One Martini backbone bead per residue (centre of mass of N, CA, C, O) as a GRO file, in nm:
protein
  263
    1UNK     BB    1 -19.552  -6.421   2.388
    2UNK     BB    2 -19.537  -6.113   2.307
    3UNK     BB    3 -19.625  -5.875   2.077
    4UNK     BB    4 -19.346  -5.731   2.080
    5UNK     BB    5 -19.170  -5.983   2.029
    6UNK     BB    6 -19.307  -6.064   1.765
    7UNK     BB    7 -19.252  -5.804   1.610
    8UNK     BB    8 -18.937  -5.815   1.633
    9UNK     BB    9 -18.905  -6.074   1.470
   10UNK     BB   10 -19.027  -5.970   1.203
   11UNK     BB   11 -18.825  -5.724   1.165
   12UNK     BB   12 -18.562  -5.932   1.168
   13UNK     BB   13 -18.649  -6.086   0.928
   14UNK     BB   14 -18.498  -6.244   0.663
   15UNK     BB   15 -18.432  -6.191   0.308
   16UNK     BB   16 -18.316  -6.404   0.046
   17UNK     BB   17 -18.138  -6.319  -0.264
   18UNK     BB   18 -18.054  -6.312  -0.616
   19UNK     BB   19 -17.817  -6.082  -0.792
   20UNK     BB   20 -17.604  -6.152  -1.016
   21UNK     BB   21 -17.472  -6.369  -0.799
   22UNK     BB   22 -17.579  -6.196  -0.552
   23UNK     BB   23 -17.641  -6.160  -0.228
   24UNK     BB   24 -17.954  -6.049  -0.074
   25UNK     BB   25 -18.029  -5.875   0.236
   26UNK     BB   26 -18.355  -5.845   0.395
   27UNK     BB   27 -18.529  -5.626   0.623
   28UNK     BB   28 -18.722  -5.414   0.793
   29UNK     BB   29 -18.489  -5.291   0.954
   30UNK     BB   30 -18.295  -5.232   0.725
   31UNK     BB   31 -18.481  -5.045   0.572
   32UNK     BB   32 -18.535  -4.833   0.792
   33UNK     BB   33 -18.218  -4.770   0.859
   34UNK     BB   34 -18.094  -4.761   0.526
   35UNK     BB   35 -18.345  -4.730   0.275
   36UNK     BB   36 -18.468  -4.453   0.366
   37UNK     BB   37 -18.610  -4.168   0.228
   38UNK     BB   38 -18.661  -3.890   0.406
   39UNK     BB   39 -18.897  -3.756   0.675
   40UNK     BB   40 -19.056  -4.019   0.708
   41UNK     BB   41 -19.269  -4.276   0.840
   42UNK     BB   42 -19.288  -4.592   0.778
   43UNK     BB   43 -19.481  -4.856   0.716
   44UNK     BB   44 -19.528  -5.188   0.714
   45UNK     BB   45 -19.652  -5.194   0.426
   46UNK     BB   46 -19.426  -5.035   0.280
   47UNK     BB   47 -19.198  -5.223   0.352
   48UNK     BB   48 -19.320  -5.485   0.228
   49UNK     BB   49 -19.342  -5.382  -0.062
   50UNK     BB   50 -19.047  -5.323  -0.111
   51UNK     BB   51 -18.933  -5.601  -0.051
   52UNK     BB   52 -19.104  -5.754  -0.272
   53UNK     BB   53 -19.001  -5.600  -0.512
   54UNK     BB   54 -18.702  -5.674  -0.483
   55UNK     BB   55 -18.742  -5.983  -0.482
   56UNK     BB   56 -18.919  -6.031  -0.753
   57UNK     BB   57 -18.725  -5.820  -0.934
   58UNK     BB   58 -18.427  -5.830  -0.861
   59UNK     BB   59 -18.326  -5.598  -0.652
   60UNK     BB   60 -18.057  -5.366  -0.555
   61UNK     BB   61 -18.054  -5.121  -0.310
   62UNK     BB   62 -17.735  -5.093  -0.266
   63UNK     BB   63 -17.723  -5.000  -0.594
   64UNK     BB   64 -17.971  -4.809  -0.667
   65UNK     BB   65 -18.232  -4.976  -0.789
   66UNK     BB   66 -18.386  -4.893  -0.515
   67UNK     BB   67 -18.644  -4.701  -0.347
   68UNK     BB   68 -18.760  -4.549  -0.034
   69UNK     BB   69 -19.001  -4.287  -0.010
   70UNK     BB   70 -19.064  -4.032   0.260
   71UNK     BB   71 -19.303  -3.760   0.314
   72UNK     BB   72 -19.409  -3.748   0.591
   73UNK     BB   73 -19.758  -3.829   0.545
   74UNK     BB   74 -19.713  -3.934   0.288
   75UNK     BB   75 -19.708  -4.148   0.061
   76UNK     BB   76 -19.519  -4.379  -0.046
   77UNK     BB   77 -19.226  -4.448  -0.261
   78UNK     BB   78 -19.139  -4.639  -0.541
   79UNK     BB   79 -18.805  -4.669  -0.675
   80UNK     BB   80 -18.679  -4.726  -1.007
   81UNK     BB   81 -18.419  -4.760  -1.198
   82UNK     BB   82 -18.302  -4.737  -1.517
   83UNK     BB   83 -18.062  -4.937  -1.483
   84UNK     BB   84 -18.242  -5.184  -1.421
   85UNK     BB   85 -18.357  -5.203  -1.700
   86UNK     BB   86 -18.095  -5.257  -1.853
   87UNK     BB   87 -18.006  -5.511  -1.705
   88UNK     BB   88 -18.255  -5.680  -1.772
   89UNK     BB   89 -18.226  -5.670  -2.081
   90UNK     BB   90 -17.926  -5.774  -2.110
   91UNK     BB   91 -18.008  -6.062  -1.971
   92UNK     BB   92 -18.167  -6.121  -2.214
   93UNK     BB   93 -18.155  -6.360  -2.469
   94UNK     BB   94 -18.319  -6.158  -2.693
   95UNK     BB   95 -18.126  -5.928  -2.679
   96UNK     BB   96 -18.004  -5.673  -2.953
   97UNK     BB   97 -18.053  -5.386  -2.882
   98UNK     BB   98 -18.033  -5.019  -2.955
   99UNK     BB   99 -18.213  -4.720  -3.050
  100UNK     BB  100 -18.183  -4.355  -2.989
  101UNK     BB  101 -18.374  -4.036  -2.959
  102UNK     BB  102 -18.493  -3.749  -3.120
  103UNK     BB  103 -18.759  -3.507  -3.182
  104UNK     BB  104 -18.799  -3.262  -3.443
  105UNK     BB  105 -18.866  -2.937  -3.560
  106UNK     BB  106 -18.818  -2.893  -3.927
  107UNK     BB  107 -18.965  -2.725  -4.149
  108UNK     BB  108 -19.252  -2.857  -4.066
  109UNK     BB  109 -19.095  -3.118  -3.960
  110UNK     BB  110 -19.032  -3.443  -3.865
  111UNK     BB  111 -18.722  -3.533  -3.696
  112UNK     BB  112 -18.495  -3.786  -3.663
  113UNK     BB  113 -18.248  -3.819  -3.396
  114UNK     BB  114 -17.959  -3.940  -3.296
  115UNK     BB  115 -17.960  -3.900  -2.977
  116UNK     BB  116 -17.881  -3.564  -2.792
  117UNK     BB  117 -17.892  -3.360  -3.065
  118UNK     BB  118 -17.917  -3.021  -3.209
  119UNK     BB  119 -18.018  -2.762  -3.366
  120UNK     BB  120 -18.084  -2.442  -3.282
  121UNK     BB  121 -18.364  -2.434  -3.470
  122UNK     BB  122 -18.470  -2.663  -3.328
  123UNK     BB  123 -18.762  -2.840  -3.204
  124UNK     BB  124 -18.851  -3.000  -2.929
  125UNK     BB  125 -19.100  -3.297  -2.926
  126UNK     BB  126 -18.925  -3.578  -2.876
  127UNK     BB  127 -18.899  -3.940  -2.860
  128UNK     BB  128 -18.697  -4.241  -2.947
  129UNK     BB  129 -18.720  -4.615  -2.985
  130UNK     BB  130 -18.529  -4.922  -3.050
  131UNK     BB  131 -18.596  -5.273  -3.008
  132UNK     BB  132 -18.408  -5.573  -3.017
  133UNK     BB  133 -18.506  -5.908  -3.116
  134UNK     BB  134 -18.435  -6.227  -3.211
  135UNK     BB  135 -18.760  -6.326  -3.220
  136UNK     BB  136 -18.790  -6.068  -3.412
  137UNK     BB  137 -18.826  -5.906  -3.707
  138UNK     BB  138 -18.920  -5.644  -3.556
  139UNK     BB  139 -18.890  -5.373  -3.390
  140UNK     BB  140 -18.943  -5.185  -3.118
  141UNK     BB  141 -19.146  -4.889  -3.136
  142UNK     BB  142 -19.097  -4.551  -3.000
  143UNK     BB  143 -19.310  -4.250  -2.955
  144UNK     BB  144 -19.270  -3.940  -2.777
  145UNK     BB  145 -19.378  -3.666  -2.585
  146UNK     BB  146 -19.248  -3.394  -2.432
  147UNK     BB  147 -19.503  -3.253  -2.317
  148UNK     BB  148 -19.608  -3.505  -2.155
  149UNK     BB  149 -19.331  -3.555  -1.964
  150UNK     BB  150 -19.263  -3.285  -1.877
  151UNK     BB  151 -19.204  -3.137  -1.531
  152UNK     BB  152 -19.004  -2.881  -1.479
  153UNK     BB  153 -18.751  -2.976  -1.383
  154UNK     BB  154 -18.421  -2.940  -1.370
  155UNK     BB  155 -18.349  -3.174  -1.569
  156UNK     BB  156 -18.554  -3.086  -1.792
  157UNK     BB  157 -18.423  -2.799  -1.835
  158UNK     BB  158 -18.110  -2.891  -1.871
  159UNK     BB  159 -18.192  -3.205  -2.013
  160UNK     BB  160 -18.419  -3.263  -2.235
  161UNK     BB  161 -18.297  -3.467  -2.443
  162UNK     BB  162 -18.200  -3.684  -2.247
  163UNK     BB  163 -18.470  -3.739  -2.102
  164UNK     BB  164 -18.652  -3.821  -2.346
  165UNK     BB  165 -18.476  -4.057  -2.431
  166UNK     BB  166 -18.497  -4.227  -2.173
  167UNK     BB  167 -18.806  -4.264  -2.175
  168UNK     BB  168 -18.817  -4.407  -2.450
  169UNK     BB  169 -18.645  -4.652  -2.362
  170UNK     BB  170 -18.826  -4.754  -2.130
  171UNK     BB  171 -19.082  -4.797  -2.298
  172UNK     BB  172 -18.956  -4.998  -2.497
  173UNK     BB  173 -18.861  -5.213  -2.294
  174UNK     BB  174 -19.143  -5.274  -2.173
  175UNK     BB  175 -19.268  -5.369  -2.451
  176UNK     BB  176 -19.049  -5.591  -2.516
  177UNK     BB  177 -19.050  -5.683  -2.175
  178UNK     BB  178 -19.329  -5.755  -2.004
  179UNK     BB  179 -19.248  -6.001  -1.817
  180UNK     BB  180 -19.005  -5.809  -1.659
  181UNK     BB  181 -19.121  -5.476  -1.697
  182UNK     BB  182 -19.440  -5.419  -1.673
  183UNK     BB  183 -19.437  -5.320  -1.337
  184UNK     BB  184 -19.237  -5.082  -1.421
  185UNK     BB  185 -19.129  -4.743  -1.325
  186UNK     BB  186 -19.036  -4.424  -1.376
  187UNK     BB  187 -19.022  -4.094  -1.261
  188UNK     BB  188 -19.044  -3.979  -1.572
  189UNK     BB  189 -19.314  -4.082  -1.557
  190UNK     BB  190 -19.675  -4.193  -1.549
  191UNK     BB  191 -19.805  -4.356  -1.326
  192UNK     BB  192 -20.043  -4.501  -1.173
  193UNK     BB  193 -20.174  -4.283  -0.939
  194UNK     BB  194 -19.987  -4.027  -0.971
  195UNK     BB  195 -19.972  -3.746  -0.707
  196UNK     BB  196 -19.677  -3.696  -0.627
  197UNK     BB  197 -19.481  -3.421  -0.495
  198UNK     BB  198 -19.141  -3.398  -0.518
  199UNK     BB  199 -18.990  -3.204  -0.238
  200UNK     BB  200 -18.641  -3.225  -0.199
  201UNK     BB  201 -18.324  -3.344  -0.142
  202UNK     BB  202 -18.396  -3.626  -0.240
  203UNK     BB  203 -18.480  -3.549  -0.526
  204UNK     BB  204 -18.201  -3.438  -0.612
  205UNK     BB  205 -18.048  -3.703  -0.568
  206UNK     BB  206 -18.203  -3.877  -0.771
  207UNK     BB  207 -18.152  -3.702  -1.023
  208UNK     BB  208 -17.838  -3.746  -1.012
  209UNK     BB  209 -17.837  -4.065  -1.035
  210UNK     BB  210 -18.132  -4.122  -1.167
  211UNK     BB  211 -18.387  -4.279  -1.319
  212UNK     BB  212 -18.719  -4.324  -1.192
  213UNK     BB  213 -18.968  -4.478  -0.999
  214UNK     BB  214 -19.333  -4.426  -0.912
  215UNK     BB  215 -19.518  -4.560  -0.633
  216UNK     BB  216 -19.831  -4.540  -0.487
  217UNK     BB  217 -19.982  -4.531  -0.166
  218UNK     BB  218 -20.305  -4.542  -0.078
  219UNK     BB  219 -20.531  -4.445   0.126
  220UNK     BB  220 -20.819  -4.600   0.248
  221UNK     BB  221 -20.900  -4.321   0.372
  222UNK     BB  222 -21.116  -4.043   0.282
  223UNK     BB  223 -21.164  -3.709   0.280
  224UNK     BB  224 -21.367  -3.493   0.190
  225UNK     BB  225 -21.306  -3.286  -0.100
  226UNK     BB  226 -21.192  -2.961  -0.219
  227UNK     BB  227 -21.098  -2.845  -0.545
  228UNK     BB  228 -20.878  -2.570  -0.621
  229UNK     BB  229 -20.760  -2.382  -0.860
  230UNK     BB  230 -20.480  -2.226  -0.946
  231UNK     BB  231 -20.262  -2.073  -1.140
  232UNK     BB  232 -20.138  -2.347  -1.125
  233UNK     BB  233 -20.263  -2.634  -1.282
  234UNK     BB  234 -20.083  -2.837  -1.090
  235UNK     BB  235 -20.219  -2.687  -0.851
  236UNK     BB  236 -20.386  -2.764  -0.540
  237UNK     BB  237 -20.657  -2.698  -0.315
  238UNK     BB  238 -20.702  -2.879  -0.014
  239UNK     BB  239 -21.027  -2.898   0.145
  240UNK     BB  240 -21.251  -2.948   0.364
  241UNK     BB  241 -21.589  -3.010   0.376
  242UNK     BB  242 -21.819  -2.785   0.496
  243UNK     BB  243 -22.105  -2.733   0.640
  244UNK     BB  244 -22.405  -2.549   0.589
  245UNK     BB  245 -22.604  -2.415   0.827
  246UNK     BB  246 -22.827  -2.289   0.649
  247UNK     BB  247 -22.889  -2.537   0.471
  248UNK     BB  248 -22.952  -2.728   0.708
  249UNK     BB  249 -23.197  -2.567   0.821
  250UNK     BB  250 -23.366  -2.582   0.567
  251UNK     BB  251 -23.385  -2.890   0.548
  252UNK     BB  252 -23.530  -2.934   0.821
  253UNK     BB  253 -23.784  -2.759   0.753
  254UNK     BB  254 -23.869  -2.932   0.506
  255UNK     BB  255 -23.900  -3.203   0.653
  256UNK     BB  256 -24.124  -3.100   0.849
  257UNK     BB  257 -24.334  -3.031   0.630
  258UNK     BB  258 -24.346  -3.311   0.483
  259UNK     BB  259 -24.437  -3.470   0.764
  260UNK     BB  260 -24.689  -3.268   0.775
  261UNK     BB  261 -25.027  -3.301   0.696
  262UNK     BB  262 -25.129  -2.993   0.743
  263UNK     BB  263 -24.971  -2.876   0.475
   0.00000   0.00000   0.00000
C-alpha cells in the first residue's frame, strides 16, 4: 500500500461519539470539507486537535457548539460556543441555577444590577455571576472588570452590558464545574497564549451566532523578531531582525586582534 493510499484511509476514518443521546460522526475529511471557517488551509495536526476536542468534550460542531477557524497562514483557532457551556452546566446533576448581571459606578459607589440594563448616568465597570450547586453551601461568585475584557469589537461597542454579563457567567460556570469546563474558553475571554487577531467575515458571523472560545496552536519554529509598538498599543509591527554589516565587521576585527599575541 502506498503512502498516499494510507493517508487517504486515515483522512476518511470516522470517529463516532454521543452528544445528548445523538450520534456525532467526524472524520478529518468531513472537518476539512464542511467544518472549517476562514480562508486558510488547516494542517493535519489542527484537524486532529479539533476532532479530539469535540470528541472528549462531547461537542457537536454541526450545531455550532465548536468551530475550527483558519485565516491564511495564521495558526488555527478552536472556538467553543457559550451555549455549549450552558448545556454542559445544565446537564450536571449538581447544577441549581444562576444569577448574573452588571456592575456600575453610581455616586462613587459600585452597584450590582441584575440583568443587563442600567440608568443613563451609571458607568459600566464590570459584570458578576453566581452559580448554585446542590452540594455546596455557598454559590460560586465571580466579579470581573469590563476594562479587562472589552476588545473594542462591534459587539462589545453595541452590546457592552450583555457581553460583560455573558463573560461573567462563563467564568463562574468554569469555576463551579472545573472537572467538565476547566479546559474550555470563549472568544470573549483571554485564553492562555492567545495572540490571534480575528478580522474577517468569519469573525462577524461568529459574533452574530454566539460567544466563543479561541485556542491557538503555536508554530514550533519561530524566526527572531523585533517588535515595534505603533500608535495603537494593541498593534505591533513584526519584522525579522537583520544583522548590521558594520557591527559584524567590527566584531570580526576585534576577534582578530584578540587572537593575535603581537598586539
